mmCIF file of the C-alpha atoms, coordinates in Angstrom:
data_MODEL
# 
_entry.id   MODEL 
# 
loop_
_atom_site.group_PDB 
_atom_site.id 
_atom_site.type_symbol 
_atom_site.label_atom_id 
_atom_site.label_alt_id 
_atom_site.label_comp_id 
_atom_site.label_asym_id 
_atom_site.label_entity_id 
_atom_site.label_seq_id 
_atom_site.pdbx_PDB_ins_code 
_atom_site.Cartn_x 
_atom_site.Cartn_y 
_atom_site.Cartn_z 
_atom_site.occupancy 
_atom_site.B_iso_or_equiv 
_atom_site.pdbx_formal_charge 
_atom_site.auth_seq_id 
_atom_site.auth_comp_id 
_atom_site.auth_asym_id 
_atom_site.auth_atom_id 
_atom_site.pdbx_PDB_model_num 
ATOM 1   C CA . MET A 1 1   ? -27.629 46.312  61.607  1.00 0.00 ? 1   MET A CA 1 
ATOM 2   C CA . GLU A 1 2   ? -25.778 48.322  59.146  1.00 0.00 ? 2   GLU A CA 1 
ATOM 3   C CA . ARG A 1 3   ? -22.549 47.254  60.383  1.00 0.00 ? 3   ARG A CA 1 
ATOM 4   C CA . VAL A 1 4   ? -23.491 43.821  59.814  1.00 0.00 ? 4   VAL A CA 1 
ATOM 5   C CA . LEU A 1 5   ? -24.723 44.602  56.145  1.00 0.00 ? 5   LEU A CA 1 
ATOM 6   C CA . ASP A 1 6   ? -21.462 46.565  55.464  1.00 0.00 ? 6   ASP A CA 1 
ATOM 7   C CA . LEU A 1 7   ? -19.512 43.548  57.055  1.00 0.00 ? 7   LEU A CA 1 
ATOM 8   C CA . SER A 1 8   ? -21.532 41.015  54.582  1.00 0.00 ? 8   SER A CA 1 
ATOM 9   C CA . GLY A 1 9   ? -20.933 43.268  51.546  1.00 0.00 ? 9   GLY A CA 1 
ATOM 10  C CA . ARG A 1 10  ? -17.335 43.187  52.284  1.00 0.00 ? 10  ARG A CA 1 
ATOM 11  C CA . LEU A 1 11  ? -17.190 39.457  52.803  1.00 0.00 ? 11  LEU A CA 1 
ATOM 12  C CA . GLN A 1 12  ? -19.445 38.973  49.334  1.00 0.00 ? 12  GLN A CA 1 
ATOM 13  C CA . ARG A 1 13  ? -16.864 41.234  47.305  1.00 0.00 ? 13  ARG A CA 1 
ATOM 14  C CA . ILE A 1 14  ? -13.842 38.988  48.843  1.00 0.00 ? 14  ILE A CA 1 
ATOM 15  C CA . LEU A 1 15  ? -15.485 36.072  48.135  1.00 0.00 ? 15  LEU A CA 1 
ATOM 16  C CA . GLU A 1 16  ? -16.021 37.435  44.576  1.00 0.00 ? 16  GLU A CA 1 
ATOM 17  C CA . GLU A 1 17  ? -12.519 38.296  44.253  1.00 0.00 ? 17  GLU A CA 1 
ATOM 18  C CA . ALA A 1 18  ? -11.221 34.905  45.563  1.00 0.00 ? 18  ALA A CA 1 
ATOM 19  C CA . GLU A 1 19  ? -13.458 33.050  42.931  1.00 0.00 ? 19  GLU A CA 1 
ATOM 20  C CA . LYS A 1 20  ? -12.358 35.269  39.969  1.00 0.00 ? 20  LYS A CA 1 
ATOM 21  C CA . ALA A 1 21  ? -8.887  34.951  41.229  1.00 0.00 ? 21  ALA A CA 1 
ATOM 22  C CA . ALA A 1 22  ? -9.344  30.968  41.509  1.00 0.00 ? 22  ALA A CA 1 
ATOM 23  C CA . GLU A 1 23  ? -11.169 30.587  37.922  1.00 0.00 ? 23  GLU A CA 1 
ATOM 24  C CA . MET A 1 24  ? -8.052  32.768  36.650  1.00 0.00 ? 24  MET A CA 1 
ATOM 25  C CA . LYS A 1 25  ? -5.714  30.428  38.212  1.00 0.00 ? 25  LYS A CA 1 
ATOM 26  C CA . VAL A 1 26  ? -7.621  27.468  36.965  1.00 0.00 ? 26  VAL A CA 1 
ATOM 27  C CA . GLU A 1 27  ? -7.908  28.978  33.620  1.00 0.00 ? 27  GLU A CA 1 
ATOM 28  C CA . GLU A 1 28  ? -4.222  29.619  33.380  1.00 0.00 ? 28  GLU A CA 1 
ATOM 29  C CA . ALA A 1 29  ? -3.460  25.971  34.737  1.00 0.00 ? 29  ALA A CA 1 
ATOM 30  C CA . ARG A 1 30  ? -5.721  24.619  31.793  1.00 0.00 ? 30  ARG A CA 1 
ATOM 31  C CA . LYS A 1 31  ? -3.818  26.775  29.418  1.00 0.00 ? 31  LYS A CA 1 
ATOM 32  C CA . ARG A 1 32  ? -0.480  25.409  30.466  1.00 0.00 ? 32  ARG A CA 1 
ATOM 33  C CA . ALA A 1 33  ? -2.085  21.727  30.539  1.00 0.00 ? 33  ALA A CA 1 
ATOM 34  C CA . GLU A 1 34  ? -2.850  22.292  27.078  1.00 0.00 ? 34  GLU A CA 1 
ATOM 35  C CA . GLU A 1 35  ? 0.554   23.788  25.785  1.00 0.00 ? 35  GLU A CA 1 
ATOM 36  C CA . MET A 1 36  ? 2.341   21.041  27.844  1.00 0.00 ? 36  MET A CA 1 
ATOM 37  C CA . ILE A 1 37  ? -0.138  18.042  25.776  1.00 0.00 ? 37  ILE A CA 1 
ATOM 38  C CA . THR A 1 38  ? 0.348   20.005  22.706  1.00 0.00 ? 38  THR A CA 1 
ATOM 39  C CA . ARG A 1 39  ? 4.198   19.952  22.907  1.00 0.00 ? 39  ARG A CA 1 
ATOM 40  C CA . ALA A 1 40  ? 4.124   16.327  23.747  1.00 0.00 ? 40  ALA A CA 1 
ATOM 41  C CA . LYS A 1 41  ? 1.841   15.341  20.686  1.00 0.00 ? 41  LYS A CA 1 
ATOM 42  C CA . GLU A 1 42  ? 4.349   17.541  18.254  1.00 0.00 ? 42  GLU A CA 1 
ATOM 43  C CA . GLU A 1 43  ? 7.501   15.722  19.907  1.00 0.00 ? 43  GLU A CA 1 
ATOM 44  C CA . ALA A 1 44  ? 5.484   12.415  19.508  1.00 0.00 ? 44  ALA A CA 1 
ATOM 45  C CA . GLU A 1 45  ? 4.721   13.130  16.058  1.00 0.00 ? 45  GLU A CA 1 
ATOM 46  C CA . ASN A 1 46  ? 8.348   14.241  15.327  1.00 0.00 ? 46  ASN A CA 1 
ATOM 47  C CA . ARG A 1 47  ? 9.959   11.145  16.801  1.00 0.00 ? 47  ARG A CA 1 
ATOM 48  C CA . ARG A 1 48  ? 7.382   9.341   14.987  1.00 0.00 ? 48  ARG A CA 1 
ATOM 49  C CA . ILE A 1 49  ? 8.561   10.961  11.465  1.00 0.00 ? 49  ILE A CA 1 
ATOM 50  C CA . ARG A 1 50  ? 12.073  10.582  12.613  1.00 0.00 ? 50  ARG A CA 1 
ATOM 51  C CA . ALA A 1 51  ? 11.624  6.737   13.229  1.00 0.00 ? 51  ALA A CA 1 
ATOM 52  C CA . GLN A 1 52  ? 9.574   6.494   9.786   1.00 0.00 ? 52  GLN A CA 1 
ATOM 53  C CA . ARG A 1 53  ? 12.790  8.194   8.046   1.00 0.00 ? 53  ARG A CA 1 
ATOM 54  C CA . GLY A 1 54  ? 15.358  6.282   9.947   1.00 0.00 ? 54  GLY A CA 1 
ATOM 55  C CA . ASP A 1 55  ? 13.512  2.907   8.512   1.00 0.00 ? 55  ASP A CA 1 
ATOM 56  C CA . GLY A 1 56  ? 13.176  4.533   5.118   1.00 0.00 ? 56  GLY A CA 1 
ATOM 57  C CA . ILE A 1 57  ? 16.710  5.124   4.825   1.00 0.00 ? 57  ILE A CA 1 
ATOM 58  C CA . GLU A 1 58  ? 17.521  1.754   6.133   1.00 0.00 ? 58  GLU A CA 1 
ATOM 59  C CA . ASP A 1 59  ? 15.419  0.207   3.605   1.00 0.00 ? 59  ASP A CA 1 
ATOM 60  C CA . LEU A 1 60  ? 16.928  2.552   0.606   1.00 0.00 ? 60  LEU A CA 1 
ATOM 61  C CA . THR A 1 61  ? 20.336  1.678   1.805   1.00 0.00 ? 61  THR A CA 1 
ATOM 62  C CA . ARG A 1 62  ? 19.580  -1.788  1.777   1.00 0.00 ? 62  ARG A CA 1 
ATOM 63  C CA . ALA A 1 63  ? 18.080  -1.507  -1.793  1.00 0.00 ? 63  ALA A CA 1 
ATOM 64  C CA . GLU A 1 64  ? 21.002  0.341   -2.658  1.00 0.00 ? 64  GLU A CA 1 
ATOM 65  C CA . GLU A 1 65  ? 23.578  -2.103  -1.182  1.00 0.00 ? 65  GLU A CA 1 
ATOM 66  C CA . GLU A 1 66  ? 21.691  -4.924  -3.321  1.00 0.00 ? 66  GLU A CA 1 
ATOM 67  C CA . ARG A 1 67  ? 22.032  -2.952  -6.236  1.00 0.00 ? 67  ARG A CA 1 
ATOM 68  C CA . ALA A 1 68  ? 25.722  -1.912  -5.711  1.00 0.00 ? 68  ALA A CA 1 
ATOM 69  C CA . LYS A 1 69  ? 26.436  -5.857  -5.411  1.00 0.00 ? 69  LYS A CA 1 
ATOM 70  C CA . GLN A 1 70  ? 24.576  -6.675  -8.451  1.00 0.00 ? 70  GLN A CA 1 
ATOM 71  C CA . GLU A 1 71  ? 26.904  -3.833  -10.360 1.00 0.00 ? 71  GLU A CA 1 
ATOM 72  C CA . ALA A 1 72  ? 29.943  -5.056  -8.700  1.00 0.00 ? 72  ALA A CA 1 
ATOM 73  C CA . SER A 1 73  ? 29.046  -8.670  -9.924  1.00 0.00 ? 73  SER A CA 1 
ATOM 74  C CA . ARG A 1 74  ? 28.347  -7.660  -13.676 1.00 0.00 ? 74  ARG A CA 1 
ATOM 75  C CA . ILE A 1 75  ? 31.384  -5.669  -13.631 1.00 0.00 ? 75  ILE A CA 1 
ATOM 76  C CA . LEU A 1 76  ? 33.543  -8.510  -12.055 1.00 0.00 ? 76  LEU A CA 1 
ATOM 77  C CA . GLU A 1 77  ? 31.992  -10.454 -15.206 1.00 0.00 ? 77  GLU A CA 1 
ATOM 78  C CA . GLU A 1 78  ? 33.044  -8.122  -17.358 1.00 0.00 ? 78  GLU A CA 1 
ATOM 79  C CA . TYR A 1 79  ? 36.477  -8.254  -16.242 1.00 0.00 ? 79  TYR A CA 1 
ATOM 80  C CA . ARG A 1 80  ? 37.097  -12.172 -16.471 1.00 0.00 ? 80  ARG A CA 1 
ATOM 81  C CA . ALA A 1 81  ? 35.983  -11.813 -19.814 1.00 0.00 ? 81  ALA A CA 1 
ATOM 82  C CA . ARG A 1 82  ? 38.602  -9.070  -20.666 1.00 0.00 ? 82  ARG A CA 1 
ATOM 83  C CA . ALA A 1 83  ? 40.991  -11.036 -18.741 1.00 0.00 ? 83  ALA A CA 1 
ATOM 84  C CA . GLU A 1 84  ? 40.337  -14.408 -20.623 1.00 0.00 ? 84  GLU A CA 1 
ATOM 85  C CA . ARG A 1 85  ? 40.617  -12.634 -24.004 1.00 0.00 ? 85  ARG A CA 1 
ATOM 86  C CA . LEU A 1 86  ? 43.727  -10.872 -22.716 1.00 0.00 ? 86  LEU A CA 1 
ATOM 87  C CA . ARG A 1 87  ? 45.367  -14.694 -21.793 1.00 0.00 ? 87  ARG A CA 1 
ATOM 88  C CA . ARG A 1 88  ? 44.224  -15.989 -25.311 1.00 0.00 ? 88  ARG A CA 1 
ATOM 89  C CA . VAL A 1 89  ? 46.105  -12.945 -26.877 1.00 0.00 ? 89  VAL A CA 1 
ATOM 90  C CA . PRO A 1 90  ? 49.534  -14.151 -26.314 1.00 0.00 ? 90  PRO A CA 1 
ATOM 91  C CA . GLU A 1 91  ? 48.466  -17.871 -27.093 1.00 0.00 ? 91  GLU A CA 1 
ATOM 92  C CA . GLU A 1 92  ? 46.651  -16.641 -30.481 1.00 0.00 ? 92  GLU A CA 1 
ATOM 93  C CA . ARG A 1 93  ? 49.926  -14.480 -31.328 1.00 0.00 ? 93  ARG A CA 1 
ATOM 94  C CA . PHE A 1 94  ? 52.502  -17.504 -30.071 1.00 0.00 ? 94  PHE A CA 1 
ATOM 95  C CA . ARG A 1 95  ? 50.510  -19.826 -32.539 1.00 0.00 ? 95  ARG A CA 1 
ATOM 96  C CA . GLU A 1 96  ? 50.883  -17.253 -35.513 1.00 0.00 ? 96  GLU A CA 1 
ATOM 97  C CA . ALA A 1 97  ? 54.184  -16.885 -34.817 1.00 0.00 ? 97  ALA A CA 1 
ATOM 98  C CA . VAL A 1 98  ? 55.250  -20.629 -35.197 1.00 0.00 ? 98  VAL A CA 1 
ATOM 99  C CA . GLU A 1 99  ? 53.193  -21.003 -38.122 1.00 0.00 ? 99  GLU A CA 1 
ATOM 100 C CA . MET A 1 100 ? 54.967  -18.011 -39.550 1.00 0.00 ? 100 MET A CA 1 
ATOM 101 C CA . VAL A 1 101 ? 58.295  -19.689 -38.365 1.00 0.00 ? 101 VAL A CA 1 
ATOM 102 C CA . LEU A 1 102 ? 57.160  -23.082 -39.804 1.00 0.00 ? 102 LEU A CA 1 
ATOM 103 C CA . GLY A 1 103 ? 56.163  -21.655 -42.901 1.00 0.00 ? 103 GLY A CA 1 
ATOM 104 C CA . GLU A 1 104 ? 59.228  -19.906 -43.770 1.00 0.00 ? 104 GLU A CA 1 
ATOM 105 C CA . VAL A 1 105 ? 61.536  -23.128 -42.392 1.00 0.00 ? 105 VAL A CA 1 
ATOM 106 C CA . LEU A 1 106 ? 59.662  -25.826 -44.020 1.00 0.00 ? 106 LEU A CA 1 
ATOM 107 C CA . PRO A 1 107 ? 59.270  -26.259 -47.566 1.00 0.00 ? 107 PRO A CA 1 
ATOM 108 C CA . ARG A 1 108 ? 55.861  -26.293 -48.985 1.00 0.00 ? 108 ARG A CA 1 
# 
C-alpha cells in the first residue's frame, strides 16, 4: 500500500510539474502573441501616418504648384508690359528725331 501511495505521490508531483510547464508555455505564447499584435498595430499606425503624410505632401505640392503658376503668370504679364514699353521707346525716339529734323529743316 505504501508503494501505491508513494507512486501516487510521484505521479501527483509529475502532474503538477507538467501543469506548471504547460502554464509557462501558455504564458510565453500569450506574451509572444501580444508582442506580435503590438508590433502589427505599430506598423499599421506607421503606415497610416506615412500615407497621411504622403497625401499631405501631395496637397502641399499641388498648392505650391498653383502658387507658382500664378506667380509665373504675374511675371509674364510684367515682362509683356516691359516689352511693350521698350517697343514704344524706339517709336517715340524716332518721332522725336523726325520732329527735330523737320523743325530744323522746315521754316517756321
